[in-house]
PDBQT receptor file of N, H, CA, C and O in Angstrom, charges set to zero:
ATOM      1  N   UNK A   1       1.882  52.043-287.667  1.00  0.00    +0.000 N 
ATOM      2  CA  UNK A   1       1.769  51.154-286.804  1.00  0.00    +0.000 C 
ATOM      3  C   UNK A   1       0.731  50.057-287.580  1.00  0.00    +0.000 C 
ATOM      4  O   UNK A   1      -0.187  50.566-288.223  1.00  0.00    +0.000 OA
ATOM      5  N   UNK A   2       0.813  48.850-287.556  1.00  0.00    +0.000 N 
ATOM      6  H   UNK A   2       1.559  48.437-287.034  1.00  0.00    +0.000 HD
ATOM      7  CA  UNK A   2       0.288  47.701-288.142  1.00  0.00    +0.000 C 
ATOM      8  C   UNK A   2      -0.986  47.588-287.633  1.00  0.00    +0.000 C 
ATOM      9  O   UNK A   2      -1.290  48.206-286.613  1.00  0.00    +0.000 OA
ATOM     10  N   UNK A   3      -1.733  46.915-288.181  1.00  0.00    +0.000 N 
ATOM     11  H   UNK A   3      -1.486  46.413-289.010  1.00  0.00    +0.000 HD
ATOM     12  CA  UNK A   3      -3.152  46.746-287.355  1.00  0.00    +0.000 C 
ATOM     13  C   UNK A   3      -3.074  45.798-286.108  1.00  0.00    +0.000 C 
ATOM     14  O   UNK A   3      -3.782  45.951-285.113  1.00  0.00    +0.000 OA
ATOM     15  N   UNK A   4      -2.083  44.741-286.270  1.00  0.00    +0.000 N 
ATOM     16  H   UNK A   4      -1.508  44.617-287.079  1.00  0.00    +0.000 HD
ATOM     17  CA  UNK A   4      -2.075  43.785-285.295  1.00  0.00    +0.000 C 
ATOM     18  C   UNK A   4      -1.564  44.722-283.903  1.00  0.00    +0.000 C 
ATOM     19  O   UNK A   4      -2.106  44.610-282.804  1.00  0.00    +0.000 OA
ATOM     20  N   UNK A   5      -0.378  45.689-284.206  1.00  0.00    +0.000 N 
ATOM     21  H   UNK A   5       0.061  45.781-285.100  1.00  0.00    +0.000 HD
ATOM     22  CA  UNK A   5       0.114  46.199-283.188  1.00  0.00    +0.000 C 
ATOM     23  C   UNK A   5      -1.155  47.206-282.582  1.00  0.00    +0.000 C 
ATOM     24  O   UNK A   5      -1.363  47.391-281.383  1.00  0.00    +0.000 OA
ATOM     25  N   UNK A   6      -1.843  47.730-283.566  1.00  0.00    +0.000 N 
ATOM     26  H   UNK A   6      -1.674  47.580-284.540  1.00  0.00    +0.000 HD
ATOM     27  CA  UNK A   6      -2.783  48.898-283.025  1.00  0.00    +0.000 C 
ATOM     28  C   UNK A   6      -4.005  47.657-281.973  1.00  0.00    +0.000 C 
ATOM     29  O   UNK A   6      -4.503  48.056-280.921  1.00  0.00    +0.000 OA
ATOM     30  N   UNK A   7      -4.238  46.474-282.425  1.00  0.00    +0.000 N 
ATOM     31  H   UNK A   7      -3.833  46.150-283.280  1.00  0.00    +0.000 HD
ATOM     32  CA  UNK A   7      -5.121  45.785-281.687  1.00  0.00    +0.000 C 
ATOM     33  C   UNK A   7      -4.739  45.463-280.564  1.00  0.00    +0.000 C 
ATOM     34  O   UNK A   7      -5.509  45.593-279.614  1.00  0.00    +0.000 OA
ATOM     35  N   UNK A   8      -3.455  44.962-280.391  1.00  0.00    +0.000 N 
ATOM     36  H   UNK A   8      -2.829  44.856-281.164  1.00  0.00    +0.000 HD
ATOM     37  CA  UNK A   8      -2.826  44.620-279.246  1.00  0.00    +0.000 C 
ATOM     38  C   UNK A   8      -2.789  45.734-277.980  1.00  0.00    +0.000 C 
ATOM     39  O   UNK A   8      -3.052  45.565-276.790  1.00  0.00    +0.000 OA
ATOM     40  N   UNK A   9      -2.431  46.733-278.584  1.00  0.00    +0.000 N 
ATOM     41  H   UNK A   9      -2.216  46.871-279.551  1.00  0.00    +0.000 HD
ATOM     42  CA  UNK A   9      -2.409  48.208-277.760  1.00  0.00    +0.000 C 
ATOM     43  C   UNK A   9      -4.049  48.591-277.339  1.00  0.00    +0.000 C 
ATOM     44  O   UNK A   9      -4.222  49.018-276.197  1.00  0.00    +0.000 OA
ATOM     45  N   UNK A  10      -5.005  48.475-278.059  1.00  0.00    +0.000 N 
ATOM     46  H   UNK A  10      -4.865  48.128-278.987  1.00  0.00    +0.000 HD
ATOM     47  CA  UNK A  10      -6.187  48.497-277.815  1.00  0.00    +0.000 C 
ATOM     48  C   UNK A  10      -6.634  47.499-276.543  1.00  0.00    +0.000 C 
ATOM     49  O   UNK A  10      -7.202  47.838-275.505  1.00  0.00    +0.000 OA
ATOM     50  N   UNK A  11      -6.239  46.288-276.912  1.00  0.00    +0.000 N 
ATOM     51  H   UNK A  11      -5.777  46.012-277.755  1.00  0.00    +0.000 HD
ATOM     52  CA  UNK A  11      -6.670  45.252-275.967  1.00  0.00    +0.000 C 
ATOM     53  C   UNK A  11      -6.039  45.417-274.579  1.00  0.00    +0.000 C 
ATOM     54  O   UNK A  11      -6.730  45.377-273.560  1.00  0.00    +0.000 OA
ATOM     55  N   UNK A  12      -4.810  45.589-274.561  1.00  0.00    +0.000 N 
ATOM     56  H   UNK A  12      -4.249  45.622-275.389  1.00  0.00    +0.000 HD
ATOM     57  CA  UNK A  12      -4.090  46.011-273.357  1.00  0.00    +0.000 C 
ATOM     58  C   UNK A  12      -4.979  47.150-272.539  1.00  0.00    +0.000 C 
ATOM     59  O   UNK A  12      -5.326  46.996-271.368  1.00  0.00    +0.000 OA
ATOM     60  N   UNK A  13      -5.265  48.215-273.271  1.00  0.00    +0.000 N 
ATOM     61  H   UNK A  13      -4.984  48.340-274.223  1.00  0.00    +0.000 HD
ATOM     62  CA  UNK A  13      -5.792  49.394-272.630  1.00  0.00    +0.000 C 
ATOM     63  C   UNK A  13      -7.052  49.017-271.926  1.00  0.00    +0.000 C 
ATOM     64  O   UNK A  13      -7.387  49.296-270.775  1.00  0.00    +0.000 OA
ATOM     65  N   UNK A  14      -7.743  48.273-272.911  1.00  0.00    +0.000 N 
ATOM     66  H   UNK A  14      -7.471  48.047-273.847  1.00  0.00    +0.000 HD
ATOM     67  CA  UNK A  14      -9.206  47.903-272.107  1.00  0.00    +0.000 C 
ATOM     68  C   UNK A  14      -8.859  47.189-271.038  1.00  0.00    +0.000 C 
ATOM     69  O   UNK A  14      -9.427  47.503-269.991  1.00  0.00    +0.000 OA
ATOM     70  N   UNK A  15      -8.063  46.290-271.002  1.00  0.00    +0.000 N 
ATOM     71  H   UNK A  15      -7.602  46.035-271.852  1.00  0.00    +0.000 HD
ATOM     72  CA  UNK A  15      -7.999  45.404-270.054  1.00  0.00    +0.000 C 
ATOM     73  C   UNK A  15      -7.826  45.892-268.479  1.00  0.00    +0.000 C 
ATOM     74  O   UNK A  15      -8.201  45.403-267.413  1.00  0.00    +0.000 OA
ATOM     75  N   UNK A  16      -7.062  47.114-268.839  1.00  0.00    +0.000 N 
ATOM     76  H   UNK A  16      -6.757  47.511-269.705  1.00  0.00    +0.000 HD
ATOM     77  CA  UNK A  16      -6.527  47.944-267.584  1.00  0.00    +0.000 C 
ATOM     78  C   UNK A  16      -7.752  48.824-266.974  1.00  0.00    +0.000 C 
ATOM     79  O   UNK A  16      -7.726  49.434-265.904  1.00  0.00    +0.000 OA
ATOM     80  N   UNK A  17      -8.715  48.760-267.800  1.00  0.00    +0.000 N 
ATOM     81  H   UNK A  17      -8.736  48.265-268.669  1.00  0.00    +0.000 HD
ATOM     82  CA  UNK A  17      -9.850  49.843-267.571  1.00  0.00    +0.000 C 
ATOM     83  C   UNK A  17     -10.947  48.885-266.893  1.00  0.00    +0.000 C 
ATOM     84  O   UNK A  17     -11.876  49.380-266.253  1.00  0.00    +0.000 OA
ATOM     85  N   UNK A  18     -10.824  47.633-267.038  1.00  0.00    +0.000 N 
ATOM     86  H   UNK A  18     -10.070  47.231-267.557  1.00  0.00    +0.000 HD
ATOM     87  CA  UNK A  18     -11.793  46.592-266.319  1.00  0.00    +0.000 C 
ATOM     88  C   UNK A  18     -11.711  46.578-264.757  1.00  0.00    +0.000 C 
ATOM     89  O   UNK A  18     -10.602  46.382-264.259  1.00  0.00    +0.000 OA
ATOM     90  N   UNK A  19     -12.618  46.739-264.074  1.00  0.00    +0.000 N 
ATOM     91  H   UNK A  19     -13.519  46.898-264.478  1.00  0.00    +0.000 HD
ATOM     92  CA  UNK A  19     -12.584  46.785-262.717  1.00  0.00    +0.000 C 
ATOM     93  C   UNK A  19     -11.736  47.967-262.065  1.00  0.00    +0.000 C 
ATOM     94  O   UNK A  19     -10.872  47.870-261.193  1.00  0.00    +0.000 OA
ATOM     95  N   UNK A  20     -12.129  48.920-262.606  1.00  0.00    +0.000 N 
ATOM     96  H   UNK A  20     -12.831  48.998-263.314  1.00  0.00    +0.000 HD
ATOM     97  CA  UNK A  20     -11.165  50.260-262.020  1.00  0.00    +0.000 C 
ATOM     98  C   UNK A  20     -11.820  50.834-260.950  1.00  0.00    +0.000 C 
ATOM     99  O   UNK A  20     -11.321  51.694-260.224  1.00  0.00    +0.000 OA
ATOM    100  N   UNK A  21     -13.149  50.282-260.818  1.00  0.00    +0.000 N 
ATOM    101  H   UNK A  21     -13.554  49.583-261.408  1.00  0.00    +0.000 HD
ATOM    102  CA  UNK A  21     -13.926  50.994-259.581  1.00  0.00    +0.000 C 
ATOM    103  C   UNK A  21     -14.261  49.841-258.736  1.00  0.00    +0.000 C 
ATOM    104  O   UNK A  21     -15.414  49.848-258.307  1.00  0.00    +0.000 OA
ATOM    105  N   UNK A  22     -13.612  48.981-258.444  1.00  0.00    +0.000 N 
ATOM    106  H   UNK A  22     -12.675  48.976-258.792  1.00  0.00    +0.000 HD
ATOM    107  CA  UNK A  22     -13.875  47.682-257.542  1.00  0.00    +0.000 C 
ATOM    108  C   UNK A  22     -14.638  48.397-256.099  1.00  0.00    +0.000 C 
ATOM    109  O   UNK A  22     -15.811  48.193-255.783  1.00  0.00    +0.000 OA
ATOM    110  N   UNK A  23     -13.800  49.147-255.444  1.00  0.00    +0.000 N 
ATOM    111  H   UNK A  23     -12.848  49.313-255.701  1.00  0.00    +0.000 HD
ATOM    112  CA  UNK A  23     -14.249  49.644-254.375  1.00  0.00    +0.000 C 
ATOM    113  C   UNK A  23     -15.637  50.316-254.405  1.00  0.00    +0.000 C 
ATOM    114  O   UNK A  23     -16.455  50.098-253.510  1.00  0.00    +0.000 OA
ATOM    115  N   UNK A  24     -15.900  51.156-255.471  1.00  0.00    +0.000 N 
ATOM    116  H   UNK A  24     -15.236  51.333-256.197  1.00  0.00    +0.000 HD
ATOM    117  CA  UNK A  24     -17.227  51.823-255.602  1.00  0.00    +0.000 C 
ATOM    118  C   UNK A  24     -18.312  50.841-255.427  1.00  0.00    +0.000 C 
ATOM    119  O   UNK A  24     -19.216  50.897-254.593  1.00  0.00    +0.000 OA
ATOM    120  N   UNK A  25     -18.091  49.856-256.394  1.00  0.00    +0.000 N 
ATOM    121  H   UNK A  25     -17.357  49.810-257.072  1.00  0.00    +0.000 HD
ATOM    122  CA  UNK A  25     -19.047  48.779-256.641  1.00  0.00    +0.000 C 
ATOM    123  C   UNK A  25     -19.437  47.984-255.345  1.00  0.00    +0.000 C 
ATOM    124  O   UNK A  25     -20.595  47.697-255.042  1.00  0.00    +0.000 OA
ATOM    125  N   UNK A  26     -18.121  47.611-254.496  1.00  0.00    +0.000 N 
ATOM    126  H   UNK A  26     -17.180  47.844-254.742  1.00  0.00    +0.000 HD
ATOM    127  CA  UNK A  26     -18.585  47.119-253.406  1.00  0.00    +0.000 C 
ATOM    128  C   UNK A  26     -19.183  48.080-252.382  1.00  0.00    +0.000 C 
ATOM    129  O   UNK A  26     -20.050  47.534-251.700  1.00  0.00    +0.000 OA
ATOM    130  N   UNK A  27     -18.962  49.331-252.094  1.00  0.00    +0.000 N 
ATOM    131  H   UNK A  27     -18.258  49.774-252.648  1.00  0.00    +0.000 HD
ATOM    132  CA  UNK A  27     -19.855  50.149-251.691  1.00  0.00    +0.000 C 
ATOM    133  C   UNK A  27     -21.277  50.144-251.654  1.00  0.00    +0.000 C 
ATOM    134  O   UNK A  27     -21.964  50.215-250.634  1.00  0.00    +0.000 OA
ATOM    135  N   UNK A  28     -21.742  50.043-253.023  1.00  0.00    +0.000 N 
ATOM    136  H   UNK A  28     -21.184  49.985-253.851  1.00  0.00    +0.000 HD
ATOM    137  CA  UNK A  28     -22.725  50.377-253.584  1.00  0.00    +0.000 C 
ATOM    138  C   UNK A  28     -23.740  48.949-253.931  1.00  0.00    +0.000 C 
ATOM    139  O   UNK A  28     -24.838  48.964-254.488  1.00  0.00    +0.000 OA
ATOM    140  N   UNK A  29     -23.169  48.044-253.536  1.00  0.00    +0.000 N 
ATOM    141  H   UNK A  29     -22.278  48.032-253.083  1.00  0.00    +0.000 HD
ATOM    142  CA  UNK A  29     -23.770  46.839-253.932  1.00  0.00    +0.000 C 
ATOM    143  C   UNK A  29     -24.690  46.282-253.132  1.00  0.00    +0.000 C 
ATOM    144  O   UNK A  29     -24.726  46.653-251.959  1.00  0.00    +0.000 OA
ATOM    145  N   UNK A  30     -25.714  45.177-253.657  1.00  0.00    +0.000 N 
ATOM    146  H   UNK A  30     -25.685  44.875-254.610  1.00  0.00    +0.000 HD
ATOM    147  CA  UNK A  30     -26.929  44.716-252.612  1.00  0.00    +0.000 C 
ATOM    148  C   UNK A  30     -26.510  44.099-251.320  1.00  0.00    +0.000 C 
ATOM    149  O   UNK A  30     -25.635  43.244-251.181  1.00  0.00    +0.000 OA
ATOM    150  N   UNK A  31     -27.285  44.673-250.347  1.00  0.00    +0.000 N 
ATOM    151  H   UNK A  31     -27.995  45.368-250.460  1.00  0.00    +0.000 HD
ATOM    152  CA  UNK A  31     -26.869  44.244-248.828  1.00  0.00    +0.000 C 
ATOM    153  C   UNK A  31     -26.120  45.509-248.210  1.00  0.00    +0.000 C 
ATOM    154  O   UNK A  31     -25.996  45.463-246.986  1.00  0.00    +0.000 OA
ATOM    155  N   UNK A  32     -25.614  46.600-248.837  1.00  0.00    +0.000 N 
ATOM    156  H   UNK A  32     -25.715  46.637-249.831  1.00  0.00    +0.000 HD
ATOM    157  CA  UNK A  32     -25.137  47.706-248.121  1.00  0.00    +0.000 C 
ATOM    158  C   UNK A  32     -26.210  48.644-247.576  1.00  0.00    +0.000 C 
ATOM    159  O   UNK A  32     -25.844  49.597-246.889  1.00  0.00    +0.000 OA
ATOM    160  N   UNK A  33     -27.193  48.498-247.766  1.00  0.00    +0.000 N 
ATOM    161  H   UNK A  33     -27.491  47.724-248.324  1.00  0.00    +0.000 HD
ATOM    162  CA  UNK A  33     -28.513  49.207-247.506  1.00  0.00    +0.000 C 
ATOM    163  C   UNK A  33     -29.434  48.343-246.696  1.00  0.00    +0.000 C 
ATOM    164  O   UNK A  33     -29.161  47.284-246.131  1.00  0.00    +0.000 OA
ATOM    165  N   UNK A  34     -30.639  49.024-246.745  1.00  0.00    +0.000 N 
ATOM    166  H   UNK A  34     -30.860  49.885-247.204  1.00  0.00    +0.000 HD
ATOM    167  CA  UNK A  34     -31.309  48.538-245.741  1.00  0.00    +0.000 C 
ATOM    168  C   UNK A  34     -32.460  47.339-246.166  1.00  0.00    +0.000 C 
ATOM    169  O   UNK A  34     -33.205  46.782-245.359  1.00  0.00    +0.000 OA
ATOM    170  N   UNK A  35     -32.413  47.102-247.564  1.00  0.00    +0.000 N 
ATOM    171  H   UNK A  35     -31.808  47.555-248.219  1.00  0.00    +0.000 HD
ATOM    172  CA  UNK A  35     -32.956  46.152-248.289  1.00  0.00    +0.000 C 
ATOM    173  C   UNK A  35     -34.194  45.856-247.921  1.00  0.00    +0.000 C 
ATOM    174  O   UNK A  35     -34.376  44.686-247.586  1.00  0.00    +0.000 OA
ATOM    175  N   UNK A  36     -35.084  46.571-247.889  1.00  0.00    +0.000 N 
ATOM    176  H   UNK A  36     -34.936  47.521-248.161  1.00  0.00    +0.000 HD
ATOM    177  CA  UNK A  36     -36.484  46.555-247.267  1.00  0.00    +0.000 C 
ATOM    178  C   UNK A  36     -36.976  45.459-247.928  1.00  0.00    +0.000 C 
ATOM    179  O   UNK A  36     -37.356  44.563-247.175  1.00  0.00    +0.000 OA
ATOM    180  N   UNK A  37     -37.094  45.240-249.178  1.00  0.00    +0.000 N 
ATOM    181  H   UNK A  37     -36.785  45.968-249.790  1.00  0.00    +0.000 HD
ATOM    182  CA  UNK A  37     -37.739  44.021-249.750  1.00  0.00    +0.000 C 
ATOM    183  C   UNK A  37     -36.910  43.048-249.904  1.00  0.00    +0.000 C 
ATOM    184  O   UNK A  37     -37.415  41.968-249.594  1.00  0.00    +0.000 OA
ATOM    185  N   UNK A  38     -35.987  42.997-250.210  1.00  0.00    +0.000 N 
ATOM    186  H   UNK A  38     -35.577  43.874-250.462  1.00  0.00    +0.000 HD
ATOM    187  CA  UNK A  38     -34.979  41.956-250.649  1.00  0.00    +0.000 C 
ATOM    188  C   UNK A  38     -34.503  40.992-249.356  1.00  0.00    +0.000 C 
ATOM    189  O   UNK A  38     -34.108  39.840-249.533  1.00  0.00    +0.000 OA
ATOM    190  N   UNK A  39     -34.588  41.586-248.109  1.00  0.00    +0.000 N 
ATOM    191  H   UNK A  39     -34.908  42.522-247.965  1.00  0.00    +0.000 HD
ATOM    192  CA  UNK A  39     -34.275  40.799-246.954  1.00  0.00    +0.000 C 
ATOM    193  C   UNK A  39     -35.223  39.707-246.773  1.00  0.00    +0.000 C 
ATOM    194  O   UNK A  39     -34.752  38.678-246.290  1.00  0.00    +0.000 OA
ATOM    195  N   UNK A  40     -36.375  39.720-247.041  1.00  0.00    +0.000 N 
ATOM    196  H   UNK A  40     -36.758  40.556-247.434  1.00  0.00    +0.000 HD
ATOM    197  CA  UNK A  40     -37.337  38.467-246.705  1.00  0.00    +0.000 C 
ATOM    198  C   UNK A  40     -37.563  37.676-248.124  1.00  0.00    +0.000 C 
ATOM    199  O   UNK A  40     -38.466  36.854-248.282  1.00  0.00    +0.000 OA
ATOM    200  N   UNK A  41     -36.898  37.931-248.829  1.00  0.00    +0.000 N 
ATOM    201  H   UNK A  41     -36.164  38.598-248.700  1.00  0.00    +0.000 HD
ATOM    202  CA  UNK A  41     -37.188  37.198-250.014  1.00  0.00    +0.000 C 
ATOM    203  C   UNK A  41     -36.706  35.792-250.047  1.00  0.00    +0.000 C 
ATOM    204  O   UNK A  41     -37.289  35.045-250.832  1.00  0.00    +0.000 OA
ATOM    205  N   UNK A  42     -35.624  35.245-249.241  1.00  0.00    +0.000 N 
ATOM    206  H   UNK A  42     -35.150  35.852-248.603  1.00  0.00    +0.000 HD
ATOM    207  CA  UNK A  42     -35.029  33.938-249.129  1.00  0.00    +0.000 C 
ATOM    208  C   UNK A  42     -36.146  33.327-248.226  1.00  0.00    +0.000 C 
ATOM    209  O   UNK A  42     -36.542  32.223-248.599  1.00  0.00    +0.000 OA
ATOM    210  N   UNK A  43     -36.647  33.777-247.256  1.00  0.00    +0.000 N 
ATOM    211  H   UNK A  43     -36.325  34.674-246.953  1.00  0.00    +0.000 HD
ATOM    212  CA  UNK A  43     -37.727  32.960-246.182  1.00  0.00    +0.000 C 
ATOM    213  C   UNK A  43     -39.063  32.703-247.341  1.00  0.00    +0.000 C 
ATOM    214  O   UNK A  43     -39.675  31.639-247.429  1.00  0.00    +0.000 OA
ATOM    215  N   UNK A  44     -39.285  33.708-248.024  1.00  0.00    +0.000 N 
ATOM    216  H   UNK A  44     -38.787  34.573-247.952  1.00  0.00    +0.000 HD
ATOM    217  CA  UNK A  44     -40.592  33.462-248.946  1.00  0.00    +0.000 C 
ATOM    218  C   UNK A  44     -40.335  32.418-249.806  1.00  0.00    +0.000 C 
ATOM    219  O   UNK A  44     -41.062  31.440-249.986  1.00  0.00    +0.000 OA
ATOM    220  N   UNK A  45     -39.152  32.684-250.394  1.00  0.00    +0.000 N 
ATOM    221  H   UNK A  45     -38.562  33.478-250.248  1.00  0.00    +0.000 HD
ATOM    222  CA  UNK A  45     -38.966  31.559-251.363  1.00  0.00    +0.000 C 
ATOM    223  C   UNK A  45     -39.129  30.314-250.989  1.00  0.00    +0.000 C 
ATOM    224  O   UNK A  45     -39.819  29.562-251.677  1.00  0.00    +0.000 OA
ATOM    225  N   UNK A  46     -38.422  29.815-249.644  1.00  0.00    +0.000 N 
ATOM    226  H   UNK A  46     -37.861  30.426-249.084  1.00  0.00    +0.000 HD
ATOM    227  CA  UNK A  46     -38.651  28.444-249.277  1.00  0.00    +0.000 C 
ATOM    228  C   UNK A  46     -40.114  28.102-249.216  1.00  0.00    +0.000 C 
ATOM    229  O   UNK A  46     -40.266  26.884-249.313  1.00  0.00    +0.000 OA
ATOM    230  N   UNK A  47     -41.194  28.737-249.093  1.00  0.00    +0.000 N 
ATOM    231  H   UNK A  47     -41.071  29.726-249.014  1.00  0.00    +0.000 HD
ATOM    232  CA  UNK A  47     -42.256  28.249-248.994  1.00  0.00    +0.000 C 
ATOM    233  C   UNK A  47     -43.114  28.516-250.357  1.00  0.00    +0.000 C 
ATOM    234  O   UNK A  47     -44.342  28.444-250.326  1.00  0.00    +0.000 OA
ATOM    235  N   UNK A  48     -42.515  28.778-251.367  1.00  0.00    +0.000 N 
ATOM    236  H   UNK A  48     -41.517  28.836-251.392  1.00  0.00    +0.000 HD
ATOM    237  CA  UNK A  48     -42.988  28.989-252.654  1.00  0.00    +0.000 C 
ATOM    238  C   UNK A  48     -43.799  30.330-252.731  1.00  0.00    +0.000 C 
ATOM    239  O   UNK A  48     -44.833  30.350-253.398  1.00  0.00    +0.000 OA
ATOM    240  N   UNK A  49     -43.370  31.435-252.080  1.00  0.00    +0.000 N 
ATOM    241  H   UNK A  49     -42.530  31.418-251.538  1.00  0.00    +0.000 HD
ATOM    242  CA  UNK A  49     -44.155  32.799-252.102  1.00  0.00    +0.000 C 
ATOM    243  C   UNK A  49     -45.613  32.575-251.723  1.00  0.00    +0.000 C 
ATOM    244  O   UNK A  49     -46.531  33.245-252.197  1.00  0.00    +0.000 OA
ATOM    245  N   UNK A  50     -45.798  31.429-250.693  1.00  0.00    +0.000 N 
ATOM    246  H   UNK A  50     -45.053  30.884-250.308  1.00  0.00    +0.000 HD
ATOM    247  CA  UNK A  50     -47.245  31.393-250.446  1.00  0.00    +0.000 C 
ATOM    248  C   UNK A  50     -47.610  32.715-249.538  1.00  0.00    +0.000 C 
ATOM    249  O   UNK A  50     -46.702  33.405-249.075  1.00  0.00    +0.000 OA
ATOM    250  N   UNK A  51     -49.006  33.027-249.310  1.00  0.00    +0.000 N 
ATOM    251  H   UNK A  51     -49.744  32.466-249.686  1.00  0.00    +0.000 HD
ATOM    252  CA  UNK A  51     -49.149  34.031-248.736  1.00  0.00    +0.000 C 
ATOM    253  C   UNK A  51     -50.751  33.773-248.387  1.00  0.00    +0.000 C 
ATOM    254  O   UNK A  51     -51.526  33.126-249.091  1.00  0.00    +0.000 OA
ATOM    255  N   UNK A  52     -51.073  34.450-247.095  1.00  0.00    +0.000 N 
ATOM    256  H   UNK A  52     -50.444  34.976-246.523  1.00  0.00    +0.000 HD
ATOM    257  CA  UNK A  52     -52.489  34.362-246.648  1.00  0.00    +0.000 C 
ATOM    258  C   UNK A  52     -52.959  32.893-246.470  1.00  0.00    +0.000 C 
ATOM    259  O   UNK A  52     -54.183  32.857-246.589  1.00  0.00    +0.000 OA
ATOM    260  N   UNK A  53     -52.533  31.915-246.276  1.00  0.00    +0.000 N 
ATOM    261  H   UNK A  53     -51.538  31.944-246.179  1.00  0.00    +0.000 HD
ATOM    262  CA  UNK A  53     -52.916  30.786-245.950  1.00  0.00    +0.000 C 
ATOM    263  C   UNK A  53     -52.698  30.385-244.400  1.00  0.00    +0.000 C 
ATOM    264  O   UNK A  53     -51.748  30.837-243.760  1.00  0.00    +0.000 OA
ATOM    265  N   UNK A  54     -53.544  29.600-243.908  1.00  0.00    +0.000 N 
ATOM    266  H   UNK A  54     -54.316  29.233-244.428  1.00  0.00    +0.000 HD
ATOM    267  CA  UNK A  54     -53.386  29.363-242.483  1.00  0.00    +0.000 C 
ATOM    268  C   UNK A  54     -52.990  28.128-242.329  1.00  0.00    +0.000 C 
ATOM    269  O   UNK A  54     -53.471  27.250-243.045  1.00  0.00    +0.000 OA
ATOM    270  N   UNK A  55     -51.870  27.786-241.190  1.00  0.00    +0.000 N 
ATOM    271  H   UNK A  55     -51.480  28.499-240.608  1.00  0.00    +0.000 HD
ATOM    272  CA  UNK A  55     -51.235  26.643-240.811  1.00  0.00    +0.000 C 
ATOM    273  C   UNK A  55     -52.177  25.624-240.380  1.00  0.00    +0.000 C 
ATOM    274  O   UNK A  55     -53.260  25.833-239.833  1.00  0.00    +0.000 OA
ATOM    275  N   UNK A  56     -51.688  24.556-240.663  1.00  0.00    +0.000 N 
ATOM    276  H   UNK A  56     -50.808  24.386-241.108  1.00  0.00    +0.000 HD
ATOM    277  CA  UNK A  56     -52.597  23.415-240.569  1.00  0.00    +0.000 C 
ATOM    278  C   UNK A  56     -52.674  23.034-239.080  1.00  0.00    +0.000 C 
ATOM    279  O   UNK A  56     -51.703  23.417-238.427  1.00  0.00    +0.000 OA
ATOM    280  N   UNK A  57     -53.460  22.476-238.521  1.00  0.00    +0.000 N 
ATOM    281  H   UNK A  57     -54.249  22.164-239.051  1.00  0.00    +0.000 HD
ATOM    282  CA  UNK A  57     -53.671  22.403-236.997  1.00  0.00    +0.000 C 
ATOM    283  C   UNK A  57     -52.436  21.047-236.636  1.00  0.00    +0.000 C 
ATOM    284  O   UNK A  57     -52.334  20.050-237.351  1.00  0.00    +0.000 OA
ATOM    285  N   UNK A  58     -51.779  21.243-235.671  1.00  0.00    +0.000 N 
ATOM    286  H   UNK A  58     -51.861  22.053-235.090  1.00  0.00    +0.000 HD
ATOM    287  CA  UNK A  58     -50.888  20.348-235.314  1.00  0.00    +0.000 C 
ATOM    288  C   UNK A  58     -51.291  19.027-234.556  1.00  0.00    +0.000 C 
ATOM    289  O   UNK A  58     -52.078  19.401-233.687  1.00  0.00    +0.000 OA
ATOM    290  N   UNK A  59     -51.149  17.802-234.475  1.00  0.00    +0.000 N 
ATOM    291  H   UNK A  59     -50.509  17.498-235.181  1.00  0.00    +0.000 HD
ATOM    292  CA  UNK A  59     -51.633  16.939-233.637  1.00  0.00    +0.000 C 
ATOM    293  C   UNK A  59     -51.331  16.820-232.164  1.00  0.00    +0.000 C 
ATOM    294  O   UNK A  59     -50.140  16.589-231.955  1.00  0.00    +0.000 OA
ATOM    295  N   UNK A  60     -52.055  16.909-231.129  1.00  0.00    +0.000 N 
ATOM    296  H   UNK A  60     -53.023  17.097-231.299  1.00  0.00    +0.000 HD
ATOM    297  CA  UNK A  60     -51.584  16.823-229.939  1.00  0.00    +0.000 C 
ATOM    298  C   UNK A  60     -50.878  15.446-229.424  1.00  0.00    +0.000 C 
ATOM    299  O   UNK A  60     -51.319  14.346-229.757  1.00  0.00    +0.000 OA
ATOM    300  N   UNK A  61     -49.800  15.599-228.626  1.00  0.00    +0.000 N 
ATOM    301  H   UNK A  61     -49.441  16.492-228.356  1.00  0.00    +0.000 HD
ATOM    302  CA  UNK A  61     -48.887  14.712-228.214  1.00  0.00    +0.000 C 
ATOM    303  C   UNK A  61     -49.655  14.321-226.853  1.00  0.00    +0.000 C 
ATOM    304  O   UNK A  61     -50.163  15.073-226.021  1.00  0.00    +0.000 OA
ATOM    305  N   UNK A  62     -49.585  12.949-226.879  1.00  0.00    +0.000 N 
ATOM    306  H   UNK A  62     -49.173  12.338-227.555  1.00  0.00    +0.000 HD
ATOM    307  CA  UNK A  62     -49.897  12.204-225.545  1.00  0.00    +0.000 C 
ATOM    308  C   UNK A  62     -49.200  12.410-224.445  1.00  0.00    +0.000 C 
ATOM    309  O   UNK A  62     -48.001  12.241-224.670  1.00  0.00    +0.000 OA
ATOM    310  N   UNK A  63     -49.456  12.742-223.208  1.00  0.00    +0.000 N 
ATOM    311  H   UNK A  63     -50.430  12.880-223.025  1.00  0.00    +0.000 HD
ATOM    312  CA  UNK A  63     -48.594  13.091-222.402  1.00  0.00    +0.000 C 
ATOM    313  C   UNK A  63     -47.867  11.703-221.945  1.00  0.00    +0.000 C 
ATOM    314  O   UNK A  63     -48.401  10.596-221.996  1.00  0.00    +0.000 OA
ATOM    315  N   UNK A  64     -46.650  11.956-221.524  1.00  0.00    +0.000 N 
ATOM    316  H   UNK A  64     -46.216  12.856-221.482  1.00  0.00    +0.000 HD
ATOM    317  CA  UNK A  64     -45.726  10.952-221.181  1.00  0.00    +0.000 C 
ATOM    318  C   UNK A  64     -45.919  10.674-219.774  1.00  0.00    +0.000 C 
ATOM    319  O   UNK A  64     -45.695  11.591-218.985  1.00  0.00    +0.000 OA
ATOM    320  N   UNK A  65     -46.389   9.285-219.235  1.00  0.00    +0.000 N 
ATOM    321  H   UNK A  65     -46.571   8.539-219.876  1.00  0.00    +0.000 HD
ATOM    322  CA  UNK A  65     -46.285   9.046-217.513  1.00  0.00    +0.000 C 
ATOM    323  C   UNK A  65     -45.272   8.733-217.275  1.00  0.00    +0.000 C 
ATOM    324  O   UNK A  65     -44.627   8.003-218.028  1.00  0.00    +0.000 OA
ATOM    325  N   UNK A  66     -44.812   9.203-216.123  1.00  0.00    +0.000 N 
ATOM    326  H   UNK A  66     -45.336   9.797-215.512  1.00  0.00    +0.000 HD
ATOM    327  CA  UNK A  66     -43.293   8.862-215.409  1.00  0.00    +0.000 C 
ATOM    328  C   UNK A  66     -43.543   7.558-214.458  1.00  0.00    +0.000 C 
ATOM    329  O   UNK A  66     -42.613   7.080-213.809  1.00  0.00    +0.000 OA
TER     330      UNK A  66
């Protein structure tokens, strides 16, 4: 066997091994469980991970007379 032939065979063999467990990865991936921590991260990211601050008081809207 020449080196080129061996290399081609190994390359094809390794390609066939890629993603052999796609279903298992899908079953175990993020989002398939409770995600106790990660579930809230997108919301906290929107506010820059601020914690313990108080909301600014809202201005009162004048009553509209009919």
